N, CA, C and O atoms as a GROMACS GRO file, in nm:
protein
  500
    1UNK      N    1  10.563   4.552 -14.517
    1UNK     CA    2  10.494   4.413 -14.497
    1UNK      C    3  10.314   4.458 -14.541
    1UNK      O    4  10.253   4.550 -14.487
    2UNK      N    5  10.282   4.403 -14.606
    2UNK     CA    6  10.164   4.389 -14.645
    2UNK      C    7  10.035   4.367 -14.552
    2UNK      O    8  10.036   4.279 -14.466
    3UNK      N    9   9.922   4.451 -14.574
    3UNK     CA   10   9.855   4.391 -14.472
    3UNK      C   11   9.726   4.460 -14.543
    3UNK      O   12   9.725   4.560 -14.614
    4UNK      N   13   9.613   4.373 -14.499
    4UNK     CA   14   9.489   4.341 -14.571
    4UNK      C   15   9.382   4.326 -14.451
    4UNK      O   16   9.401   4.246 -14.359
    5UNK      N   17   9.264   4.413 -14.459
    5UNK     CA   18   9.192   4.425 -14.322
    5UNK      C   19   9.049   4.459 -14.381
    5UNK      O   20   9.030   4.567 -14.438
    6UNK      N   21   8.938   4.354 -14.364
    6UNK     CA   22   8.813   4.361 -14.402
    6UNK      C   23   8.730   4.434 -14.312
    6UNK      O   24   8.800   4.454 -14.213
    7UNK      N   25   8.629   4.479 -14.297
    7UNK     CA   26   8.527   4.517 -14.213
    7UNK      C   27   8.391   4.545 -14.285
    7UNK      O   28   8.380   4.576 -14.404
    8UNK      N   29   8.287   4.529 -14.195
    8UNK     CA   30   8.133   4.569 -14.223
    8UNK      C   31   8.047   4.459 -14.251
    8UNK      O   32   7.933   4.468 -14.297
    9UNK      N   33   8.130   4.312 -14.208
    9UNK     CA   34   8.019   4.199 -14.226
    9UNK      C   35   7.911   4.234 -14.111
    9UNK      O   36   7.950   4.323 -14.036
   10UNK      N   37   7.766   4.173 -14.078
   10UNK     CA   38   7.699   4.174 -13.991
   10UNK      C   39   7.606   4.058 -14.009
   10UNK      O   40   7.617   3.964 -14.089
   11UNK      N   41   7.509   4.083 -13.917
   11UNK     CA   42   7.402   4.016 -13.953
   11UNK      C   43   7.263   4.072 -14.003
   11UNK      O   44   7.204   4.159 -13.939
   12UNK      N   45   7.218   4.023 -14.108
   12UNK     CA   46   7.107   4.121 -14.192
   12UNK      C   47   6.980   4.005 -14.215
   12UNK      O   48   6.973   3.882 -14.222
   13UNK      N   49   6.908   4.090 -14.218
   13UNK     CA   50   6.779   3.978 -14.295
   13UNK      C   51   6.773   4.008 -14.459
   13UNK      O   52   6.829   4.098 -14.522
   14UNK      N   53   6.688   3.904 -14.503
   14UNK     CA   54   6.701   3.873 -14.639
   14UNK      C   55   6.675   3.968 -14.710
   14UNK      O   56   6.581   4.029 -14.658
   15UNK      N   57   6.710   4.021 -14.811
   15UNK     CA   58   6.689   4.146 -14.848
   15UNK      C   59   6.758   4.290 -14.869
   15UNK      O   60   6.753   4.385 -14.946
   16UNK      N   61   6.841   4.238 -14.728
   16UNK     CA   62   6.897   4.363 -14.693
   16UNK      C   63   7.017   4.385 -14.753
   16UNK      O   64   7.058   4.306 -14.839
   17UNK      N   65   7.085   4.490 -14.717
   17UNK     CA   66   7.177   4.547 -14.764
   17UNK      C   67   7.320   4.575 -14.693
   17UNK      O   68   7.311   4.656 -14.602
   18UNK      N   69   7.456   4.522 -14.717
   18UNK     CA   70   7.602   4.540 -14.665
   18UNK      C   71   7.671   4.597 -14.760
   18UNK      O   72   7.656   4.572 -14.879
   19UNK      N   73   7.783   4.707 -14.694
   19UNK     CA   74   7.904   4.732 -14.758
   19UNK      C   75   8.052   4.708 -14.703
   19UNK      O   76   8.125   4.780 -14.635
   20UNK      N   77   8.070   4.592 -14.752
   20UNK     CA   78   8.219   4.554 -14.699
   20UNK      C   79   8.317   4.616 -14.755
   20UNK      O   80   8.322   4.621 -14.878
   21UNK      N   81   8.440   4.690 -14.654
   21UNK     CA   82   8.559   4.732 -14.701
   21UNK      C   83   8.643   4.647 -14.697
   21UNK      O   84   8.621   4.539 -14.643
   22UNK      N   85   8.771   4.681 -14.761
   22UNK     CA   86   8.902   4.637 -14.726
   22UNK      C   87   9.015   4.741 -14.735
   22UNK      O   88   9.046   4.792 -14.843
   23UNK      N   89   9.083   4.774 -14.609
   23UNK     CA   90   9.173   4.829 -14.641
   23UNK      C   91   9.322   4.778 -14.653
   23UNK      O   92   9.357   4.671 -14.604
   24UNK      N   93   9.430   4.882 -14.738
   24UNK     CA   94   9.518   4.757 -14.745
   24UNK      C   95   9.649   4.865 -14.695
   24UNK      O   96   9.630   4.987 -14.688
   25UNK      N   97   9.740   4.820 -14.674
   25UNK     CA   98   9.883   4.891 -14.674
   25UNK      C   99  10.001   4.802 -14.710
   25UNK      O  100   9.991   4.680 -14.718
   26UNK      N  101  10.114   4.872 -14.733
   26UNK     CA  102  10.220   4.797 -14.772
   26UNK      C  103  10.252   4.740 -14.956
   26UNK      O  104  10.347   4.673 -14.996
   27UNK      N  105  10.152   4.789 -15.024
   27UNK     CA  106  10.138   4.754 -15.136
   27UNK      C  107  10.106   4.884 -15.242
   27UNK      O  108  10.065   4.995 -15.207
   28UNK      N  109  10.131   4.847 -15.360
   28UNK     CA  110  10.096   4.933 -15.475
   28UNK      C  111  10.006   4.887 -15.530
   28UNK      O  112  10.003   4.810 -15.627
   29UNK      N  113   9.891   4.956 -15.442
   29UNK     CA  114   9.744   4.896 -15.456
   29UNK      C  115   9.670   4.938 -15.586
   29UNK      O  116   9.562   4.885 -15.615
   30UNK      N  117   9.729   5.035 -15.667
   30UNK     CA  118   9.689   5.105 -15.775
   30UNK      C  119   9.736   5.011 -15.885
   30UNK      O  120   9.677   5.017 -15.993
   31UNK      N  121   9.815   4.941 -15.873
   31UNK     CA  122   9.903   4.838 -15.995
   31UNK      C  123   9.823   4.722 -15.998
   31UNK      O  124   9.816   4.663 -16.106
   32UNK      N  125   9.752   4.671 -15.888
   32UNK     CA  126   9.703   4.529 -15.884
   32UNK      C  127   9.560   4.531 -15.867
   32UNK      O  128   9.492   4.620 -15.816
   33UNK      N  129   9.516   4.396 -15.927
   33UNK     CA  130   9.401   4.394 -15.947
   33UNK      C  131   9.325   4.343 -15.781
   33UNK      O  132   9.404   4.313 -15.692
   34UNK      N  133   9.220   4.340 -15.761
   34UNK     CA  134   9.180   4.313 -15.613
   34UNK      C  135   9.031   4.238 -15.622
   34UNK      O  136   8.947   4.256 -15.709
   35UNK      N  137   9.023   4.143 -15.498
   35UNK     CA  138   8.918   4.081 -15.522
   35UNK      C  139   8.842   4.046 -15.362
   35UNK      O  140   8.886   4.066 -15.249
   36UNK      N  141   8.686   3.972 -15.417
   36UNK     CA  142   8.650   3.916 -15.287
   36UNK      C  143   8.594   3.786 -15.326
   36UNK      O  144   8.534   3.754 -15.429
   37UNK      N  145   8.631   3.706 -15.204
   37UNK     CA  146   8.581   3.549 -15.208
   37UNK      C  147   8.543   3.559 -15.099
   37UNK      O  148   8.554   3.653 -15.020
   38UNK      N  149   8.482   3.433 -15.085
   38UNK     CA  150   8.377   3.401 -14.988
   38UNK      C  151   8.396   3.272 -14.916
   38UNK      O  152   8.412   3.194 -15.011
   39UNK      N  153   8.403   3.206 -14.814
   39UNK     CA  154   8.382   3.063 -14.764
   39UNK      C  155   8.308   3.003 -14.617
   39UNK      O  156   8.320   3.036 -14.499
   40UNK      N  157   8.226   2.900 -14.687
   40UNK     CA  158   8.155   2.868 -14.582
   40UNK      C  159   8.213   2.711 -14.511
   40UNK      O  160   8.252   2.612 -14.573
   41UNK      N  161   8.206   2.727 -14.390
   41UNK     CA  162   8.268   2.589 -14.306
   41UNK      C  163   8.228   2.503 -14.392
   41UNK      O  164   8.116   2.497 -14.444
   42UNK      N  165   8.337   2.421 -14.411
   42UNK     CA  166   8.366   2.255 -14.477
   42UNK      C  167   8.330   2.252 -14.632
   42UNK      O  168   8.317   2.144 -14.691
   43UNK      N  169   8.310   2.416 -14.716
   43UNK     CA  170   8.341   2.413 -14.822
   43UNK      C  171   8.461   2.497 -14.897
   43UNK      O  172   8.549   2.563 -14.842
   44UNK      N  173   8.442   2.479 -15.025
   44UNK     CA  174   8.608   2.557 -15.065
   44UNK      C  175   8.574   2.698 -15.106
   44UNK      O  176   8.464   2.734 -15.148
   45UNK      N  177   8.678   2.774 -15.090
   45UNK     CA  178   8.676   2.896 -15.079
   45UNK      C  179   8.599   2.959 -15.241
   45UNK      O  180   8.645   2.914 -15.346
   46UNK      N  181   8.468   3.078 -15.245
   46UNK     CA  182   8.458   3.051 -15.379
   46UNK      C  183   8.506   3.230 -15.418
   46UNK      O  184   8.516   3.329 -15.347
   47UNK      N  185   8.523   3.210 -15.536
   47UNK     CA  186   8.584   3.401 -15.584
   47UNK      C  187   8.415   3.461 -15.655
   47UNK      O  188   8.359   3.429 -15.760
   48UNK      N  189   8.377   3.548 -15.554
   48UNK     CA  190   8.262   3.642 -15.550
   48UNK      C  191   8.304   3.758 -15.675
   48UNK      O  192   8.225   3.765 -15.769
   49UNK      N  193   8.393   3.823 -15.676
   49UNK     CA  194   8.390   3.922 -15.776
   49UNK      C  195   8.513   3.987 -15.770
   49UNK      O  196   8.561   3.985 -15.657
   50UNK      N  197   8.603   4.062 -15.883
   50UNK     CA  198   8.715   4.102 -15.871
   50UNK      C  199   8.708   4.241 -15.938
   50UNK      O  200   8.608   4.282 -15.997
   51UNK      N  201   8.824   4.313 -15.924
   51UNK     CA  202   8.828   4.447 -16.037
   51UNK      C  203   8.944   4.470 -16.057
   51UNK      O  204   9.025   4.477 -15.964
   52UNK      N  205   8.984   4.491 -16.201
   52UNK     CA  206   9.097   4.523 -16.212
   52UNK      C  207   9.157   4.666 -16.189
   52UNK      O  208   9.090   4.767 -16.169
   53UNK      N  209   9.296   4.658 -16.194
   53UNK     CA  210   9.385   4.777 -16.118
   53UNK      C  211   9.318   4.925 -16.123
   53UNK      O  212   9.292   4.991 -16.022
   54UNK      N  213   9.292   4.970 -16.263
   54UNK     CA  214   9.222   5.084 -16.280
   54UNK      C  215   9.046   5.116 -16.246
   54UNK      O  216   8.978   5.217 -16.225
   55UNK      N  217   9.022   4.975 -16.255
   55UNK     CA  218   8.861   5.005 -16.179
   55UNK      C  219   8.784   4.985 -16.341
   55UNK      O  220   8.667   4.947 -16.346
   56UNK      N  221   8.840   5.007 -16.433
   56UNK     CA  222   8.819   4.972 -16.569
   56UNK      C  223   8.702   4.884 -16.603
   56UNK      O  224   8.607   4.910 -16.677
   57UNK      N  225   8.737   4.746 -16.516
   57UNK     CA  226   8.664   4.631 -16.544
   57UNK      C  227   8.648   4.546 -16.432
   57UNK      O  228   8.741   4.524 -16.354
   58UNK      N  229   8.546   4.501 -16.422
   58UNK     CA  230   8.485   4.402 -16.322
   58UNK      C  231   8.448   4.265 -16.358
   58UNK      O  232   8.427   4.232 -16.474
   59UNK      N  233   8.438   4.178 -16.250
   59UNK     CA  234   8.402   4.036 -16.285
   59UNK      C  235   8.298   3.992 -16.156
   59UNK      O  236   8.307   4.030 -16.039
   60UNK      N  237   8.215   3.918 -16.205
   60UNK     CA  238   8.115   3.862 -16.111
   60UNK      C  239   8.097   3.696 -16.107
   60UNK      O  240   8.094   3.635 -16.213
   61UNK      N  241   8.085   3.638 -16.000
   61UNK     CA  242   8.005   3.520 -16.018
   61UNK      C  243   7.904   3.546 -16.052
   61UNK      O  244   7.845   3.654 -16.047
   62UNK      N  245   7.861   3.413 -16.104
   62UNK     CA  246   7.668   3.459 -16.175
   62UNK      C  247   7.591   3.479 -16.069
   62UNK      O  248   7.510   3.572 -16.076
   63UNK      N  249   7.595   3.395 -15.941
   63UNK     CA  250   7.483   3.390 -15.839
   63UNK      C  251   7.507   3.522 -15.781
   63UNK      O  252   7.431   3.522 -15.684
   64UNK      N  253   7.564   3.627 -15.783
   64UNK     CA  254   7.580   3.752 -15.755
   64UNK      C  255   7.589   3.866 -15.812
   64UNK      O  256   7.640   3.962 -15.754
   65UNK      N  257   7.541   3.873 -15.938
   65UNK     CA  258   7.534   3.954 -16.072
   65UNK      C  259   7.419   4.003 -16.050
   65UNK      O  260   7.318   3.946 -16.006
   66UNK      N  261   7.439   4.144 -16.090
   66UNK     CA  262   7.295   4.230 -16.070
   66UNK      C  263   7.258   4.287 -15.890
   66UNK      O  264   7.193   4.385 -15.853
   67UNK      N  265   7.324   4.188 -15.815
   67UNK     CA  266   7.314   4.226 -15.663
   67UNK      C  267   7.418   4.322 -15.572
   67UNK      O  268   7.405   4.410 -15.487
   68UNK      N  269   7.539   4.249 -15.645
   68UNK     CA  270   7.673   4.308 -15.549
   68UNK      C  271   7.723   4.390 -15.666
   68UNK      O  272   7.696   4.369 -15.784
   69UNK      N  273   7.786   4.470 -15.627
   69UNK     CA  274   7.894   4.577 -15.680
   69UNK      C  275   8.039   4.586 -15.630
   69UNK      O  276   8.036   4.644 -15.521
   70UNK      N  277   8.129   4.562 -15.654
   70UNK     CA  278   8.241   4.584 -15.671
   70UNK      C  279   8.317   4.709 -15.700
   70UNK      O  280   8.297   4.753 -15.814
   71UNK      N  281   8.415   4.792 -15.610
   71UNK     CA  282   8.452   4.914 -15.634
   71UNK      C  283   8.586   4.957 -15.584
   71UNK      O  284   8.619   4.879 -15.495
   72UNK      N  285   8.654   5.027 -15.599
   72UNK     CA  286   8.784   5.057 -15.562
   72UNK      C  287   8.770   5.226 -15.538
   72UNK      O  288   8.686   5.303 -15.584
   73UNK      N  289   8.905   5.257 -15.434
   73UNK     CA  290   8.917   5.385 -15.449
   73UNK      C  291   9.058   5.390 -15.442
   73UNK      O  292   9.110   5.376 -15.331
   74UNK      N  293   9.138   5.410 -15.554
   74UNK     CA  294   9.280   5.397 -15.528
   74UNK      C  295   9.319   5.506 -15.472
   74UNK      O  296   9.428   5.463 -15.435
   75UNK      N  297   9.319   5.600 -15.440
   75UNK     CA  298   9.353   5.728 -15.329
   75UNK      C  299   9.342   5.660 -15.212
   75UNK      O  300   9.437   5.678 -15.136
   76UNK      N  301   9.239   5.573 -15.164
   76UNK     CA  302   9.286   5.537 -15.032
   76UNK      C  303   9.309   5.409 -15.009
   76UNK      O  304   9.280   5.359 -14.901
   77UNK      N  305   9.362   5.340 -15.107
   77UNK     CA  306   9.392   5.209 -15.123
   77UNK      C  307   9.291   5.084 -15.058
   77UNK      O  308   9.319   4.985 -14.991
   78UNK      N  309   9.171   5.134 -15.108
   78UNK     CA  310   9.058   5.066 -15.029
   78UNK      C  311   8.956   5.016 -15.143
   78UNK      O  312   8.903   5.090 -15.226
   79UNK      N  313   8.943   4.908 -15.133
   79UNK     CA  314   8.836   4.819 -15.163
   79UNK      C  315   8.687   4.780 -15.111
   79UNK      O  316   8.675   4.739 -14.996
   80UNK      N  317   8.582   4.793 -15.186
   80UNK     CA  318   8.474   4.745 -15.134
   80UNK      C  319   8.390   4.659 -15.224
   80UNK      O  320   8.406   4.634 -15.343
   81UNK      N  321   8.286   4.613 -15.131
   81UNK     CA  322   8.190   4.529 -15.213
   81UNK      C  323   8.040   4.572 -15.158
   81UNK      O  324   8.015   4.560 -15.038
   82UNK      N  325   7.956   4.617 -15.239
   82UNK     CA  326   7.830   4.684 -15.214
   82UNK      C  327   7.739   4.561 -15.205
   82UNK      O  328   7.769   4.489 -15.301
   83UNK      N  329   7.657   4.514 -15.145
   83UNK     CA  330   7.568   4.410 -15.121
   83UNK      C  331   7.469   4.440 -15.100
   83UNK      O  332   7.436   4.505 -15.001
   84UNK      N  333   7.372   4.390 -15.214
   84UNK     CA  334   7.222   4.426 -15.212
   84UNK      C  335   7.133   4.311 -15.231
   84UNK      O  336   7.176   4.210 -15.286
   85UNK      N  337   7.001   4.319 -15.185
   85UNK     CA  338   6.902   4.180 -15.194
   85UNK      C  339   7.000   4.076 -15.179
   85UNK      O  340   7.048   3.998 -15.262
   86UNK      N  341   7.022   4.095 -15.038
   86UNK     CA  342   7.129   3.977 -14.985
   86UNK      C  343   6.999   3.820 -14.928
   86UNK      O  344   6.883   3.824 -14.887
   87UNK      N  345   7.073   3.729 -14.949
   87UNK     CA  346   6.988   3.597 -14.987
   87UNK      C  347   7.038   3.486 -14.858
   87UNK      O  348   7.157   3.467 -14.885
   88UNK      N  349   7.017   3.431 -14.772
   88UNK     CA  350   7.067   3.333 -14.708
   88UNK      C  351   7.175   3.273 -14.729
   88UNK      O  352   7.268   3.264 -14.649
   89UNK      N  353   7.168   3.206 -14.885
   89UNK     CA  354   7.279   3.165 -14.926
   89UNK      C  355   7.387   3.253 -14.945
   89UNK      O  356   7.483   3.197 -14.997
   90UNK      N  357   7.403   3.369 -14.922
   90UNK     CA  358   7.514   3.441 -14.934
   90UNK      C  359   7.610   3.461 -14.768
   90UNK      O  360   7.707   3.534 -14.750
   91UNK      N  361   7.551   3.384 -14.682
   91UNK     CA  362   7.621   3.382 -14.560
   91UNK      C  363   7.754   3.306 -14.569
   91UNK      O  364   7.763   3.196 -14.623
   92UNK      N  365   7.856   3.372 -14.514
   92UNK     CA  366   7.963   3.318 -14.521
   92UNK      C  367   8.070   3.412 -14.462
   92UNK      O  368   8.051   3.525 -14.417
   93UNK      N  369   8.182   3.348 -14.472
   93UNK     CA  370   8.307   3.454 -14.419
   93UNK      C  371   8.344   3.530 -14.606
   93UNK      O  372   8.349   3.474 -14.715
   94UNK      N  373   8.361   3.662 -14.570
   94UNK     CA  374   8.401   3.722 -14.665
   94UNK      C  375   8.545   3.760 -14.674
   94UNK      O  376   8.584   3.825 -14.576
   95UNK      N  377   8.647   3.731 -14.783
   95UNK     CA  378   8.781   3.751 -14.771
   95UNK      C  379   8.780   3.873 -14.913
   95UNK      O  380   8.710   3.888 -15.013
   96UNK      N  381   8.918   3.953 -14.843
   96UNK     CA  382   8.966   4.028 -14.941
   96UNK      C  383   9.105   3.995 -14.967
   96UNK      O  384   9.195   3.973 -14.886
   97UNK      N  385   9.110   3.996 -15.137
   97UNK     CA  386   9.277   3.935 -15.163
   97UNK      C  387   9.296   4.027 -15.277
   97UNK      O  388   9.218   4.082 -15.354
   98UNK      N  389   9.476   4.027 -15.261
   98UNK     CA  390   9.558   4.084 -15.337
   98UNK      C  391   9.577   4.015 -15.465
   98UNK      O  392   9.595   3.893 -15.460
   99UNK      N  393   9.576   4.080 -15.594
   99UNK     CA  394   9.565   4.004 -15.699
   99UNK      C  395   9.723   4.014 -15.768
   99UNK      O  396   9.800   4.107 -15.743
  100UNK      N  397   9.751   3.910 -15.851
  100UNK     CA  398   9.914   3.879 -15.877
  100UNK      C  399   9.902   3.982 -15.998
  100UNK      O  400  10.012   4.036 -15.992
  101UNK      N  401   9.842   4.035 -16.092
  101UNK     CA  402   9.838   4.100 -16.190
  101UNK      C  403   9.799   4.227 -16.219
  101UNK      O  404   9.796   4.293 -16.115
  102UNK      N  405   9.763   4.303 -16.334
  102UNK     CA  406   9.680   4.446 -16.295
  102UNK      C  407   9.528   4.365 -16.340
  102UNK      O  408   9.433   4.430 -16.298
  103UNK      N  409   9.487   4.242 -16.412
  103UNK     CA  410   9.372   4.173 -16.437
  103UNK      C  411   9.322   4.049 -16.374
  103UNK      O  412   9.390   3.956 -16.330
  104UNK      N  413   9.221   4.060 -16.375
  104UNK     CA  414   9.164   3.928 -16.319
  104UNK      C  415   9.046   3.886 -16.337
  104UNK      O  416   8.958   3.966 -16.367
  105UNK      N  417   9.015   3.728 -16.321
  105UNK     CA  418   8.886   3.703 -16.267
  105UNK      C  419   8.865   3.659 -16.125
  105UNK      O  420   8.950   3.688 -16.041
  106UNK      N  421   8.761   3.595 -16.095
  106UNK     CA  422   8.735   3.574 -15.957
  106UNK      C  423   8.761   3.412 -15.946
  106UNK      O  424   8.669   3.333 -15.926
  107UNK      N  425   8.871   3.381 -15.959
  107UNK     CA  426   8.963   3.267 -15.905
  107UNK      C  427   9.075   3.312 -15.848
  107UNK      O  428   9.144   3.412 -15.869
  108UNK      N  429   9.084   3.192 -15.747
  108UNK     CA  430   9.196   3.197 -15.654
  108UNK      C  431   9.363   3.197 -15.729
  108UNK      O  432   9.464   3.239 -15.674
  109UNK      N  433   9.354   3.136 -15.873
  109UNK     CA  434   9.451   3.128 -15.912
  109UNK      C  435   9.528   3.285 -15.972
  109UNK      O  436   9.645   3.291 -16.009
  110UNK      N  437   9.449   3.382 -15.971
  110UNK     CA  438   9.444   3.526 -15.976
  110UNK      C  439   9.506   3.609 -15.876
  110UNK      O  440   9.526   3.731 -15.881
  111UNK      N  441   9.532   3.531 -15.790
  111UNK     CA  442   9.496   3.636 -15.640
  111UNK      C  443   9.623   3.581 -15.539
  111UNK      O  444   9.625   3.461 -15.515
  112UNK      N  445   9.726   3.667 -15.480
  112UNK     CA  446   9.864   3.620 -15.462
  112UNK      C  447   9.811   3.535 -15.286
  112UNK      O  448   9.708   3.473 -15.259
  113UNK      N  449   9.934   3.568 -15.195
  113UNK     CA  450   9.936   3.509 -15.072
  113UNK      C  451   9.857   3.586 -14.991
  113UNK      O  452   9.802   3.525 -14.900
  114UNK      N  453   9.833   3.723 -15.002
  114UNK     CA  454   9.813   3.859 -14.898
  114UNK      C  455   9.636   3.835 -14.937
  114UNK      O  456   9.575   3.870 -15.038
  115UNK      N  457   9.601   3.784 -14.847
  115UNK     CA  458   9.421   3.778 -14.781
  115UNK      C  459   9.415   3.820 -14.619
  115UNK      O  460   9.489   3.803 -14.522
  116UNK      N  461   9.296   3.876 -14.642
  116UNK     CA  462   9.271   3.994 -14.532
  116UNK      C  463   9.219   3.815 -14.412
  116UNK      O  464   9.223   3.702 -14.462
  117UNK      N  465   9.181   3.840 -14.276
  117UNK     CA  466   9.130   3.761 -14.197
  117UNK      C  467   8.991   3.728 -14.222
  117UNK      O  468   8.942   3.620 -14.190
  118UNK      N  469   8.916   3.842 -14.293
  118UNK     CA  470   8.774   3.757 -14.307
  118UNK      C  471   8.641   3.864 -14.230
  118UNK      O  472   8.674   3.902 -14.118
  119UNK      N  473   8.532   3.903 -14.266
  119UNK     CA  474   8.459   3.953 -14.186
  119UNK      C  475   8.334   3.883 -14.277
  119UNK      O  476   8.316   3.871 -14.399
  120UNK      N  477   8.245   3.836 -14.139
  120UNK     CA  478   8.143   3.740 -14.145
  120UNK      C  479   8.024   3.834 -14.183
  120UNK      O  480   8.002   3.949 -14.143
  121UNK      N  481   7.942   3.747 -14.280
  121UNK     CA  482   7.822   3.812 -14.316
  121UNK      C  483   7.705   3.724 -14.291
  121UNK      O  484   7.702   3.626 -14.365
  122UNK      N  485   7.629   3.732 -14.225
  122UNK     CA  486   7.546   3.630 -14.190
  122UNK      C  487   7.386   3.666 -14.228
  122UNK      O  488   7.339   3.747 -14.149
  123UNK      N  489   7.314   3.631 -14.312
  123UNK     CA  490   7.173   3.647 -14.369
  123UNK      C  491   7.072   3.564 -14.314
  123UNK      O  492   7.078   3.441 -14.321
  124UNK      N  493   6.967   3.634 -14.252
  124UNK     CA  494   6.874   3.544 -14.176
  124UNK      C  495   6.738   3.588 -14.251
  124UNK      O  496   6.688   3.695 -14.285
  125UNK      N  497   6.695   3.424 -14.261
  125UNK     CA  498   6.580   3.433 -14.368
  125UNK      C  499   6.451   3.469 -14.295
  125UNK      O  500   6.346   3.482 -14.359
   0.00000   0.00000   0.00000
């Protein structure tokens, strides 16, 4: 059974930092791309970033480039999202997702049915 669990969300002030983690089990973690998505109530889920299976390539949505860094530890089956210079518009529920392939783009088309329950990030102005 595949399990995906996010953690690390919190309330922070604008300009602050957070590090999200996503622990997984029940899948061959190092064979699949992984991604982060976010969603605000009433809006569609947005792809934030993804990382290829070996970690050699990463993709970001334009709005977070230069501020967020995705990484993975294949030995620990864990995905991370380092979030710096946070802005109020980054406020959302953040979800971790398991890729369908070894490669990815930050689009739901590249991701499987396995998603976490989300972790809330709130950035105050």
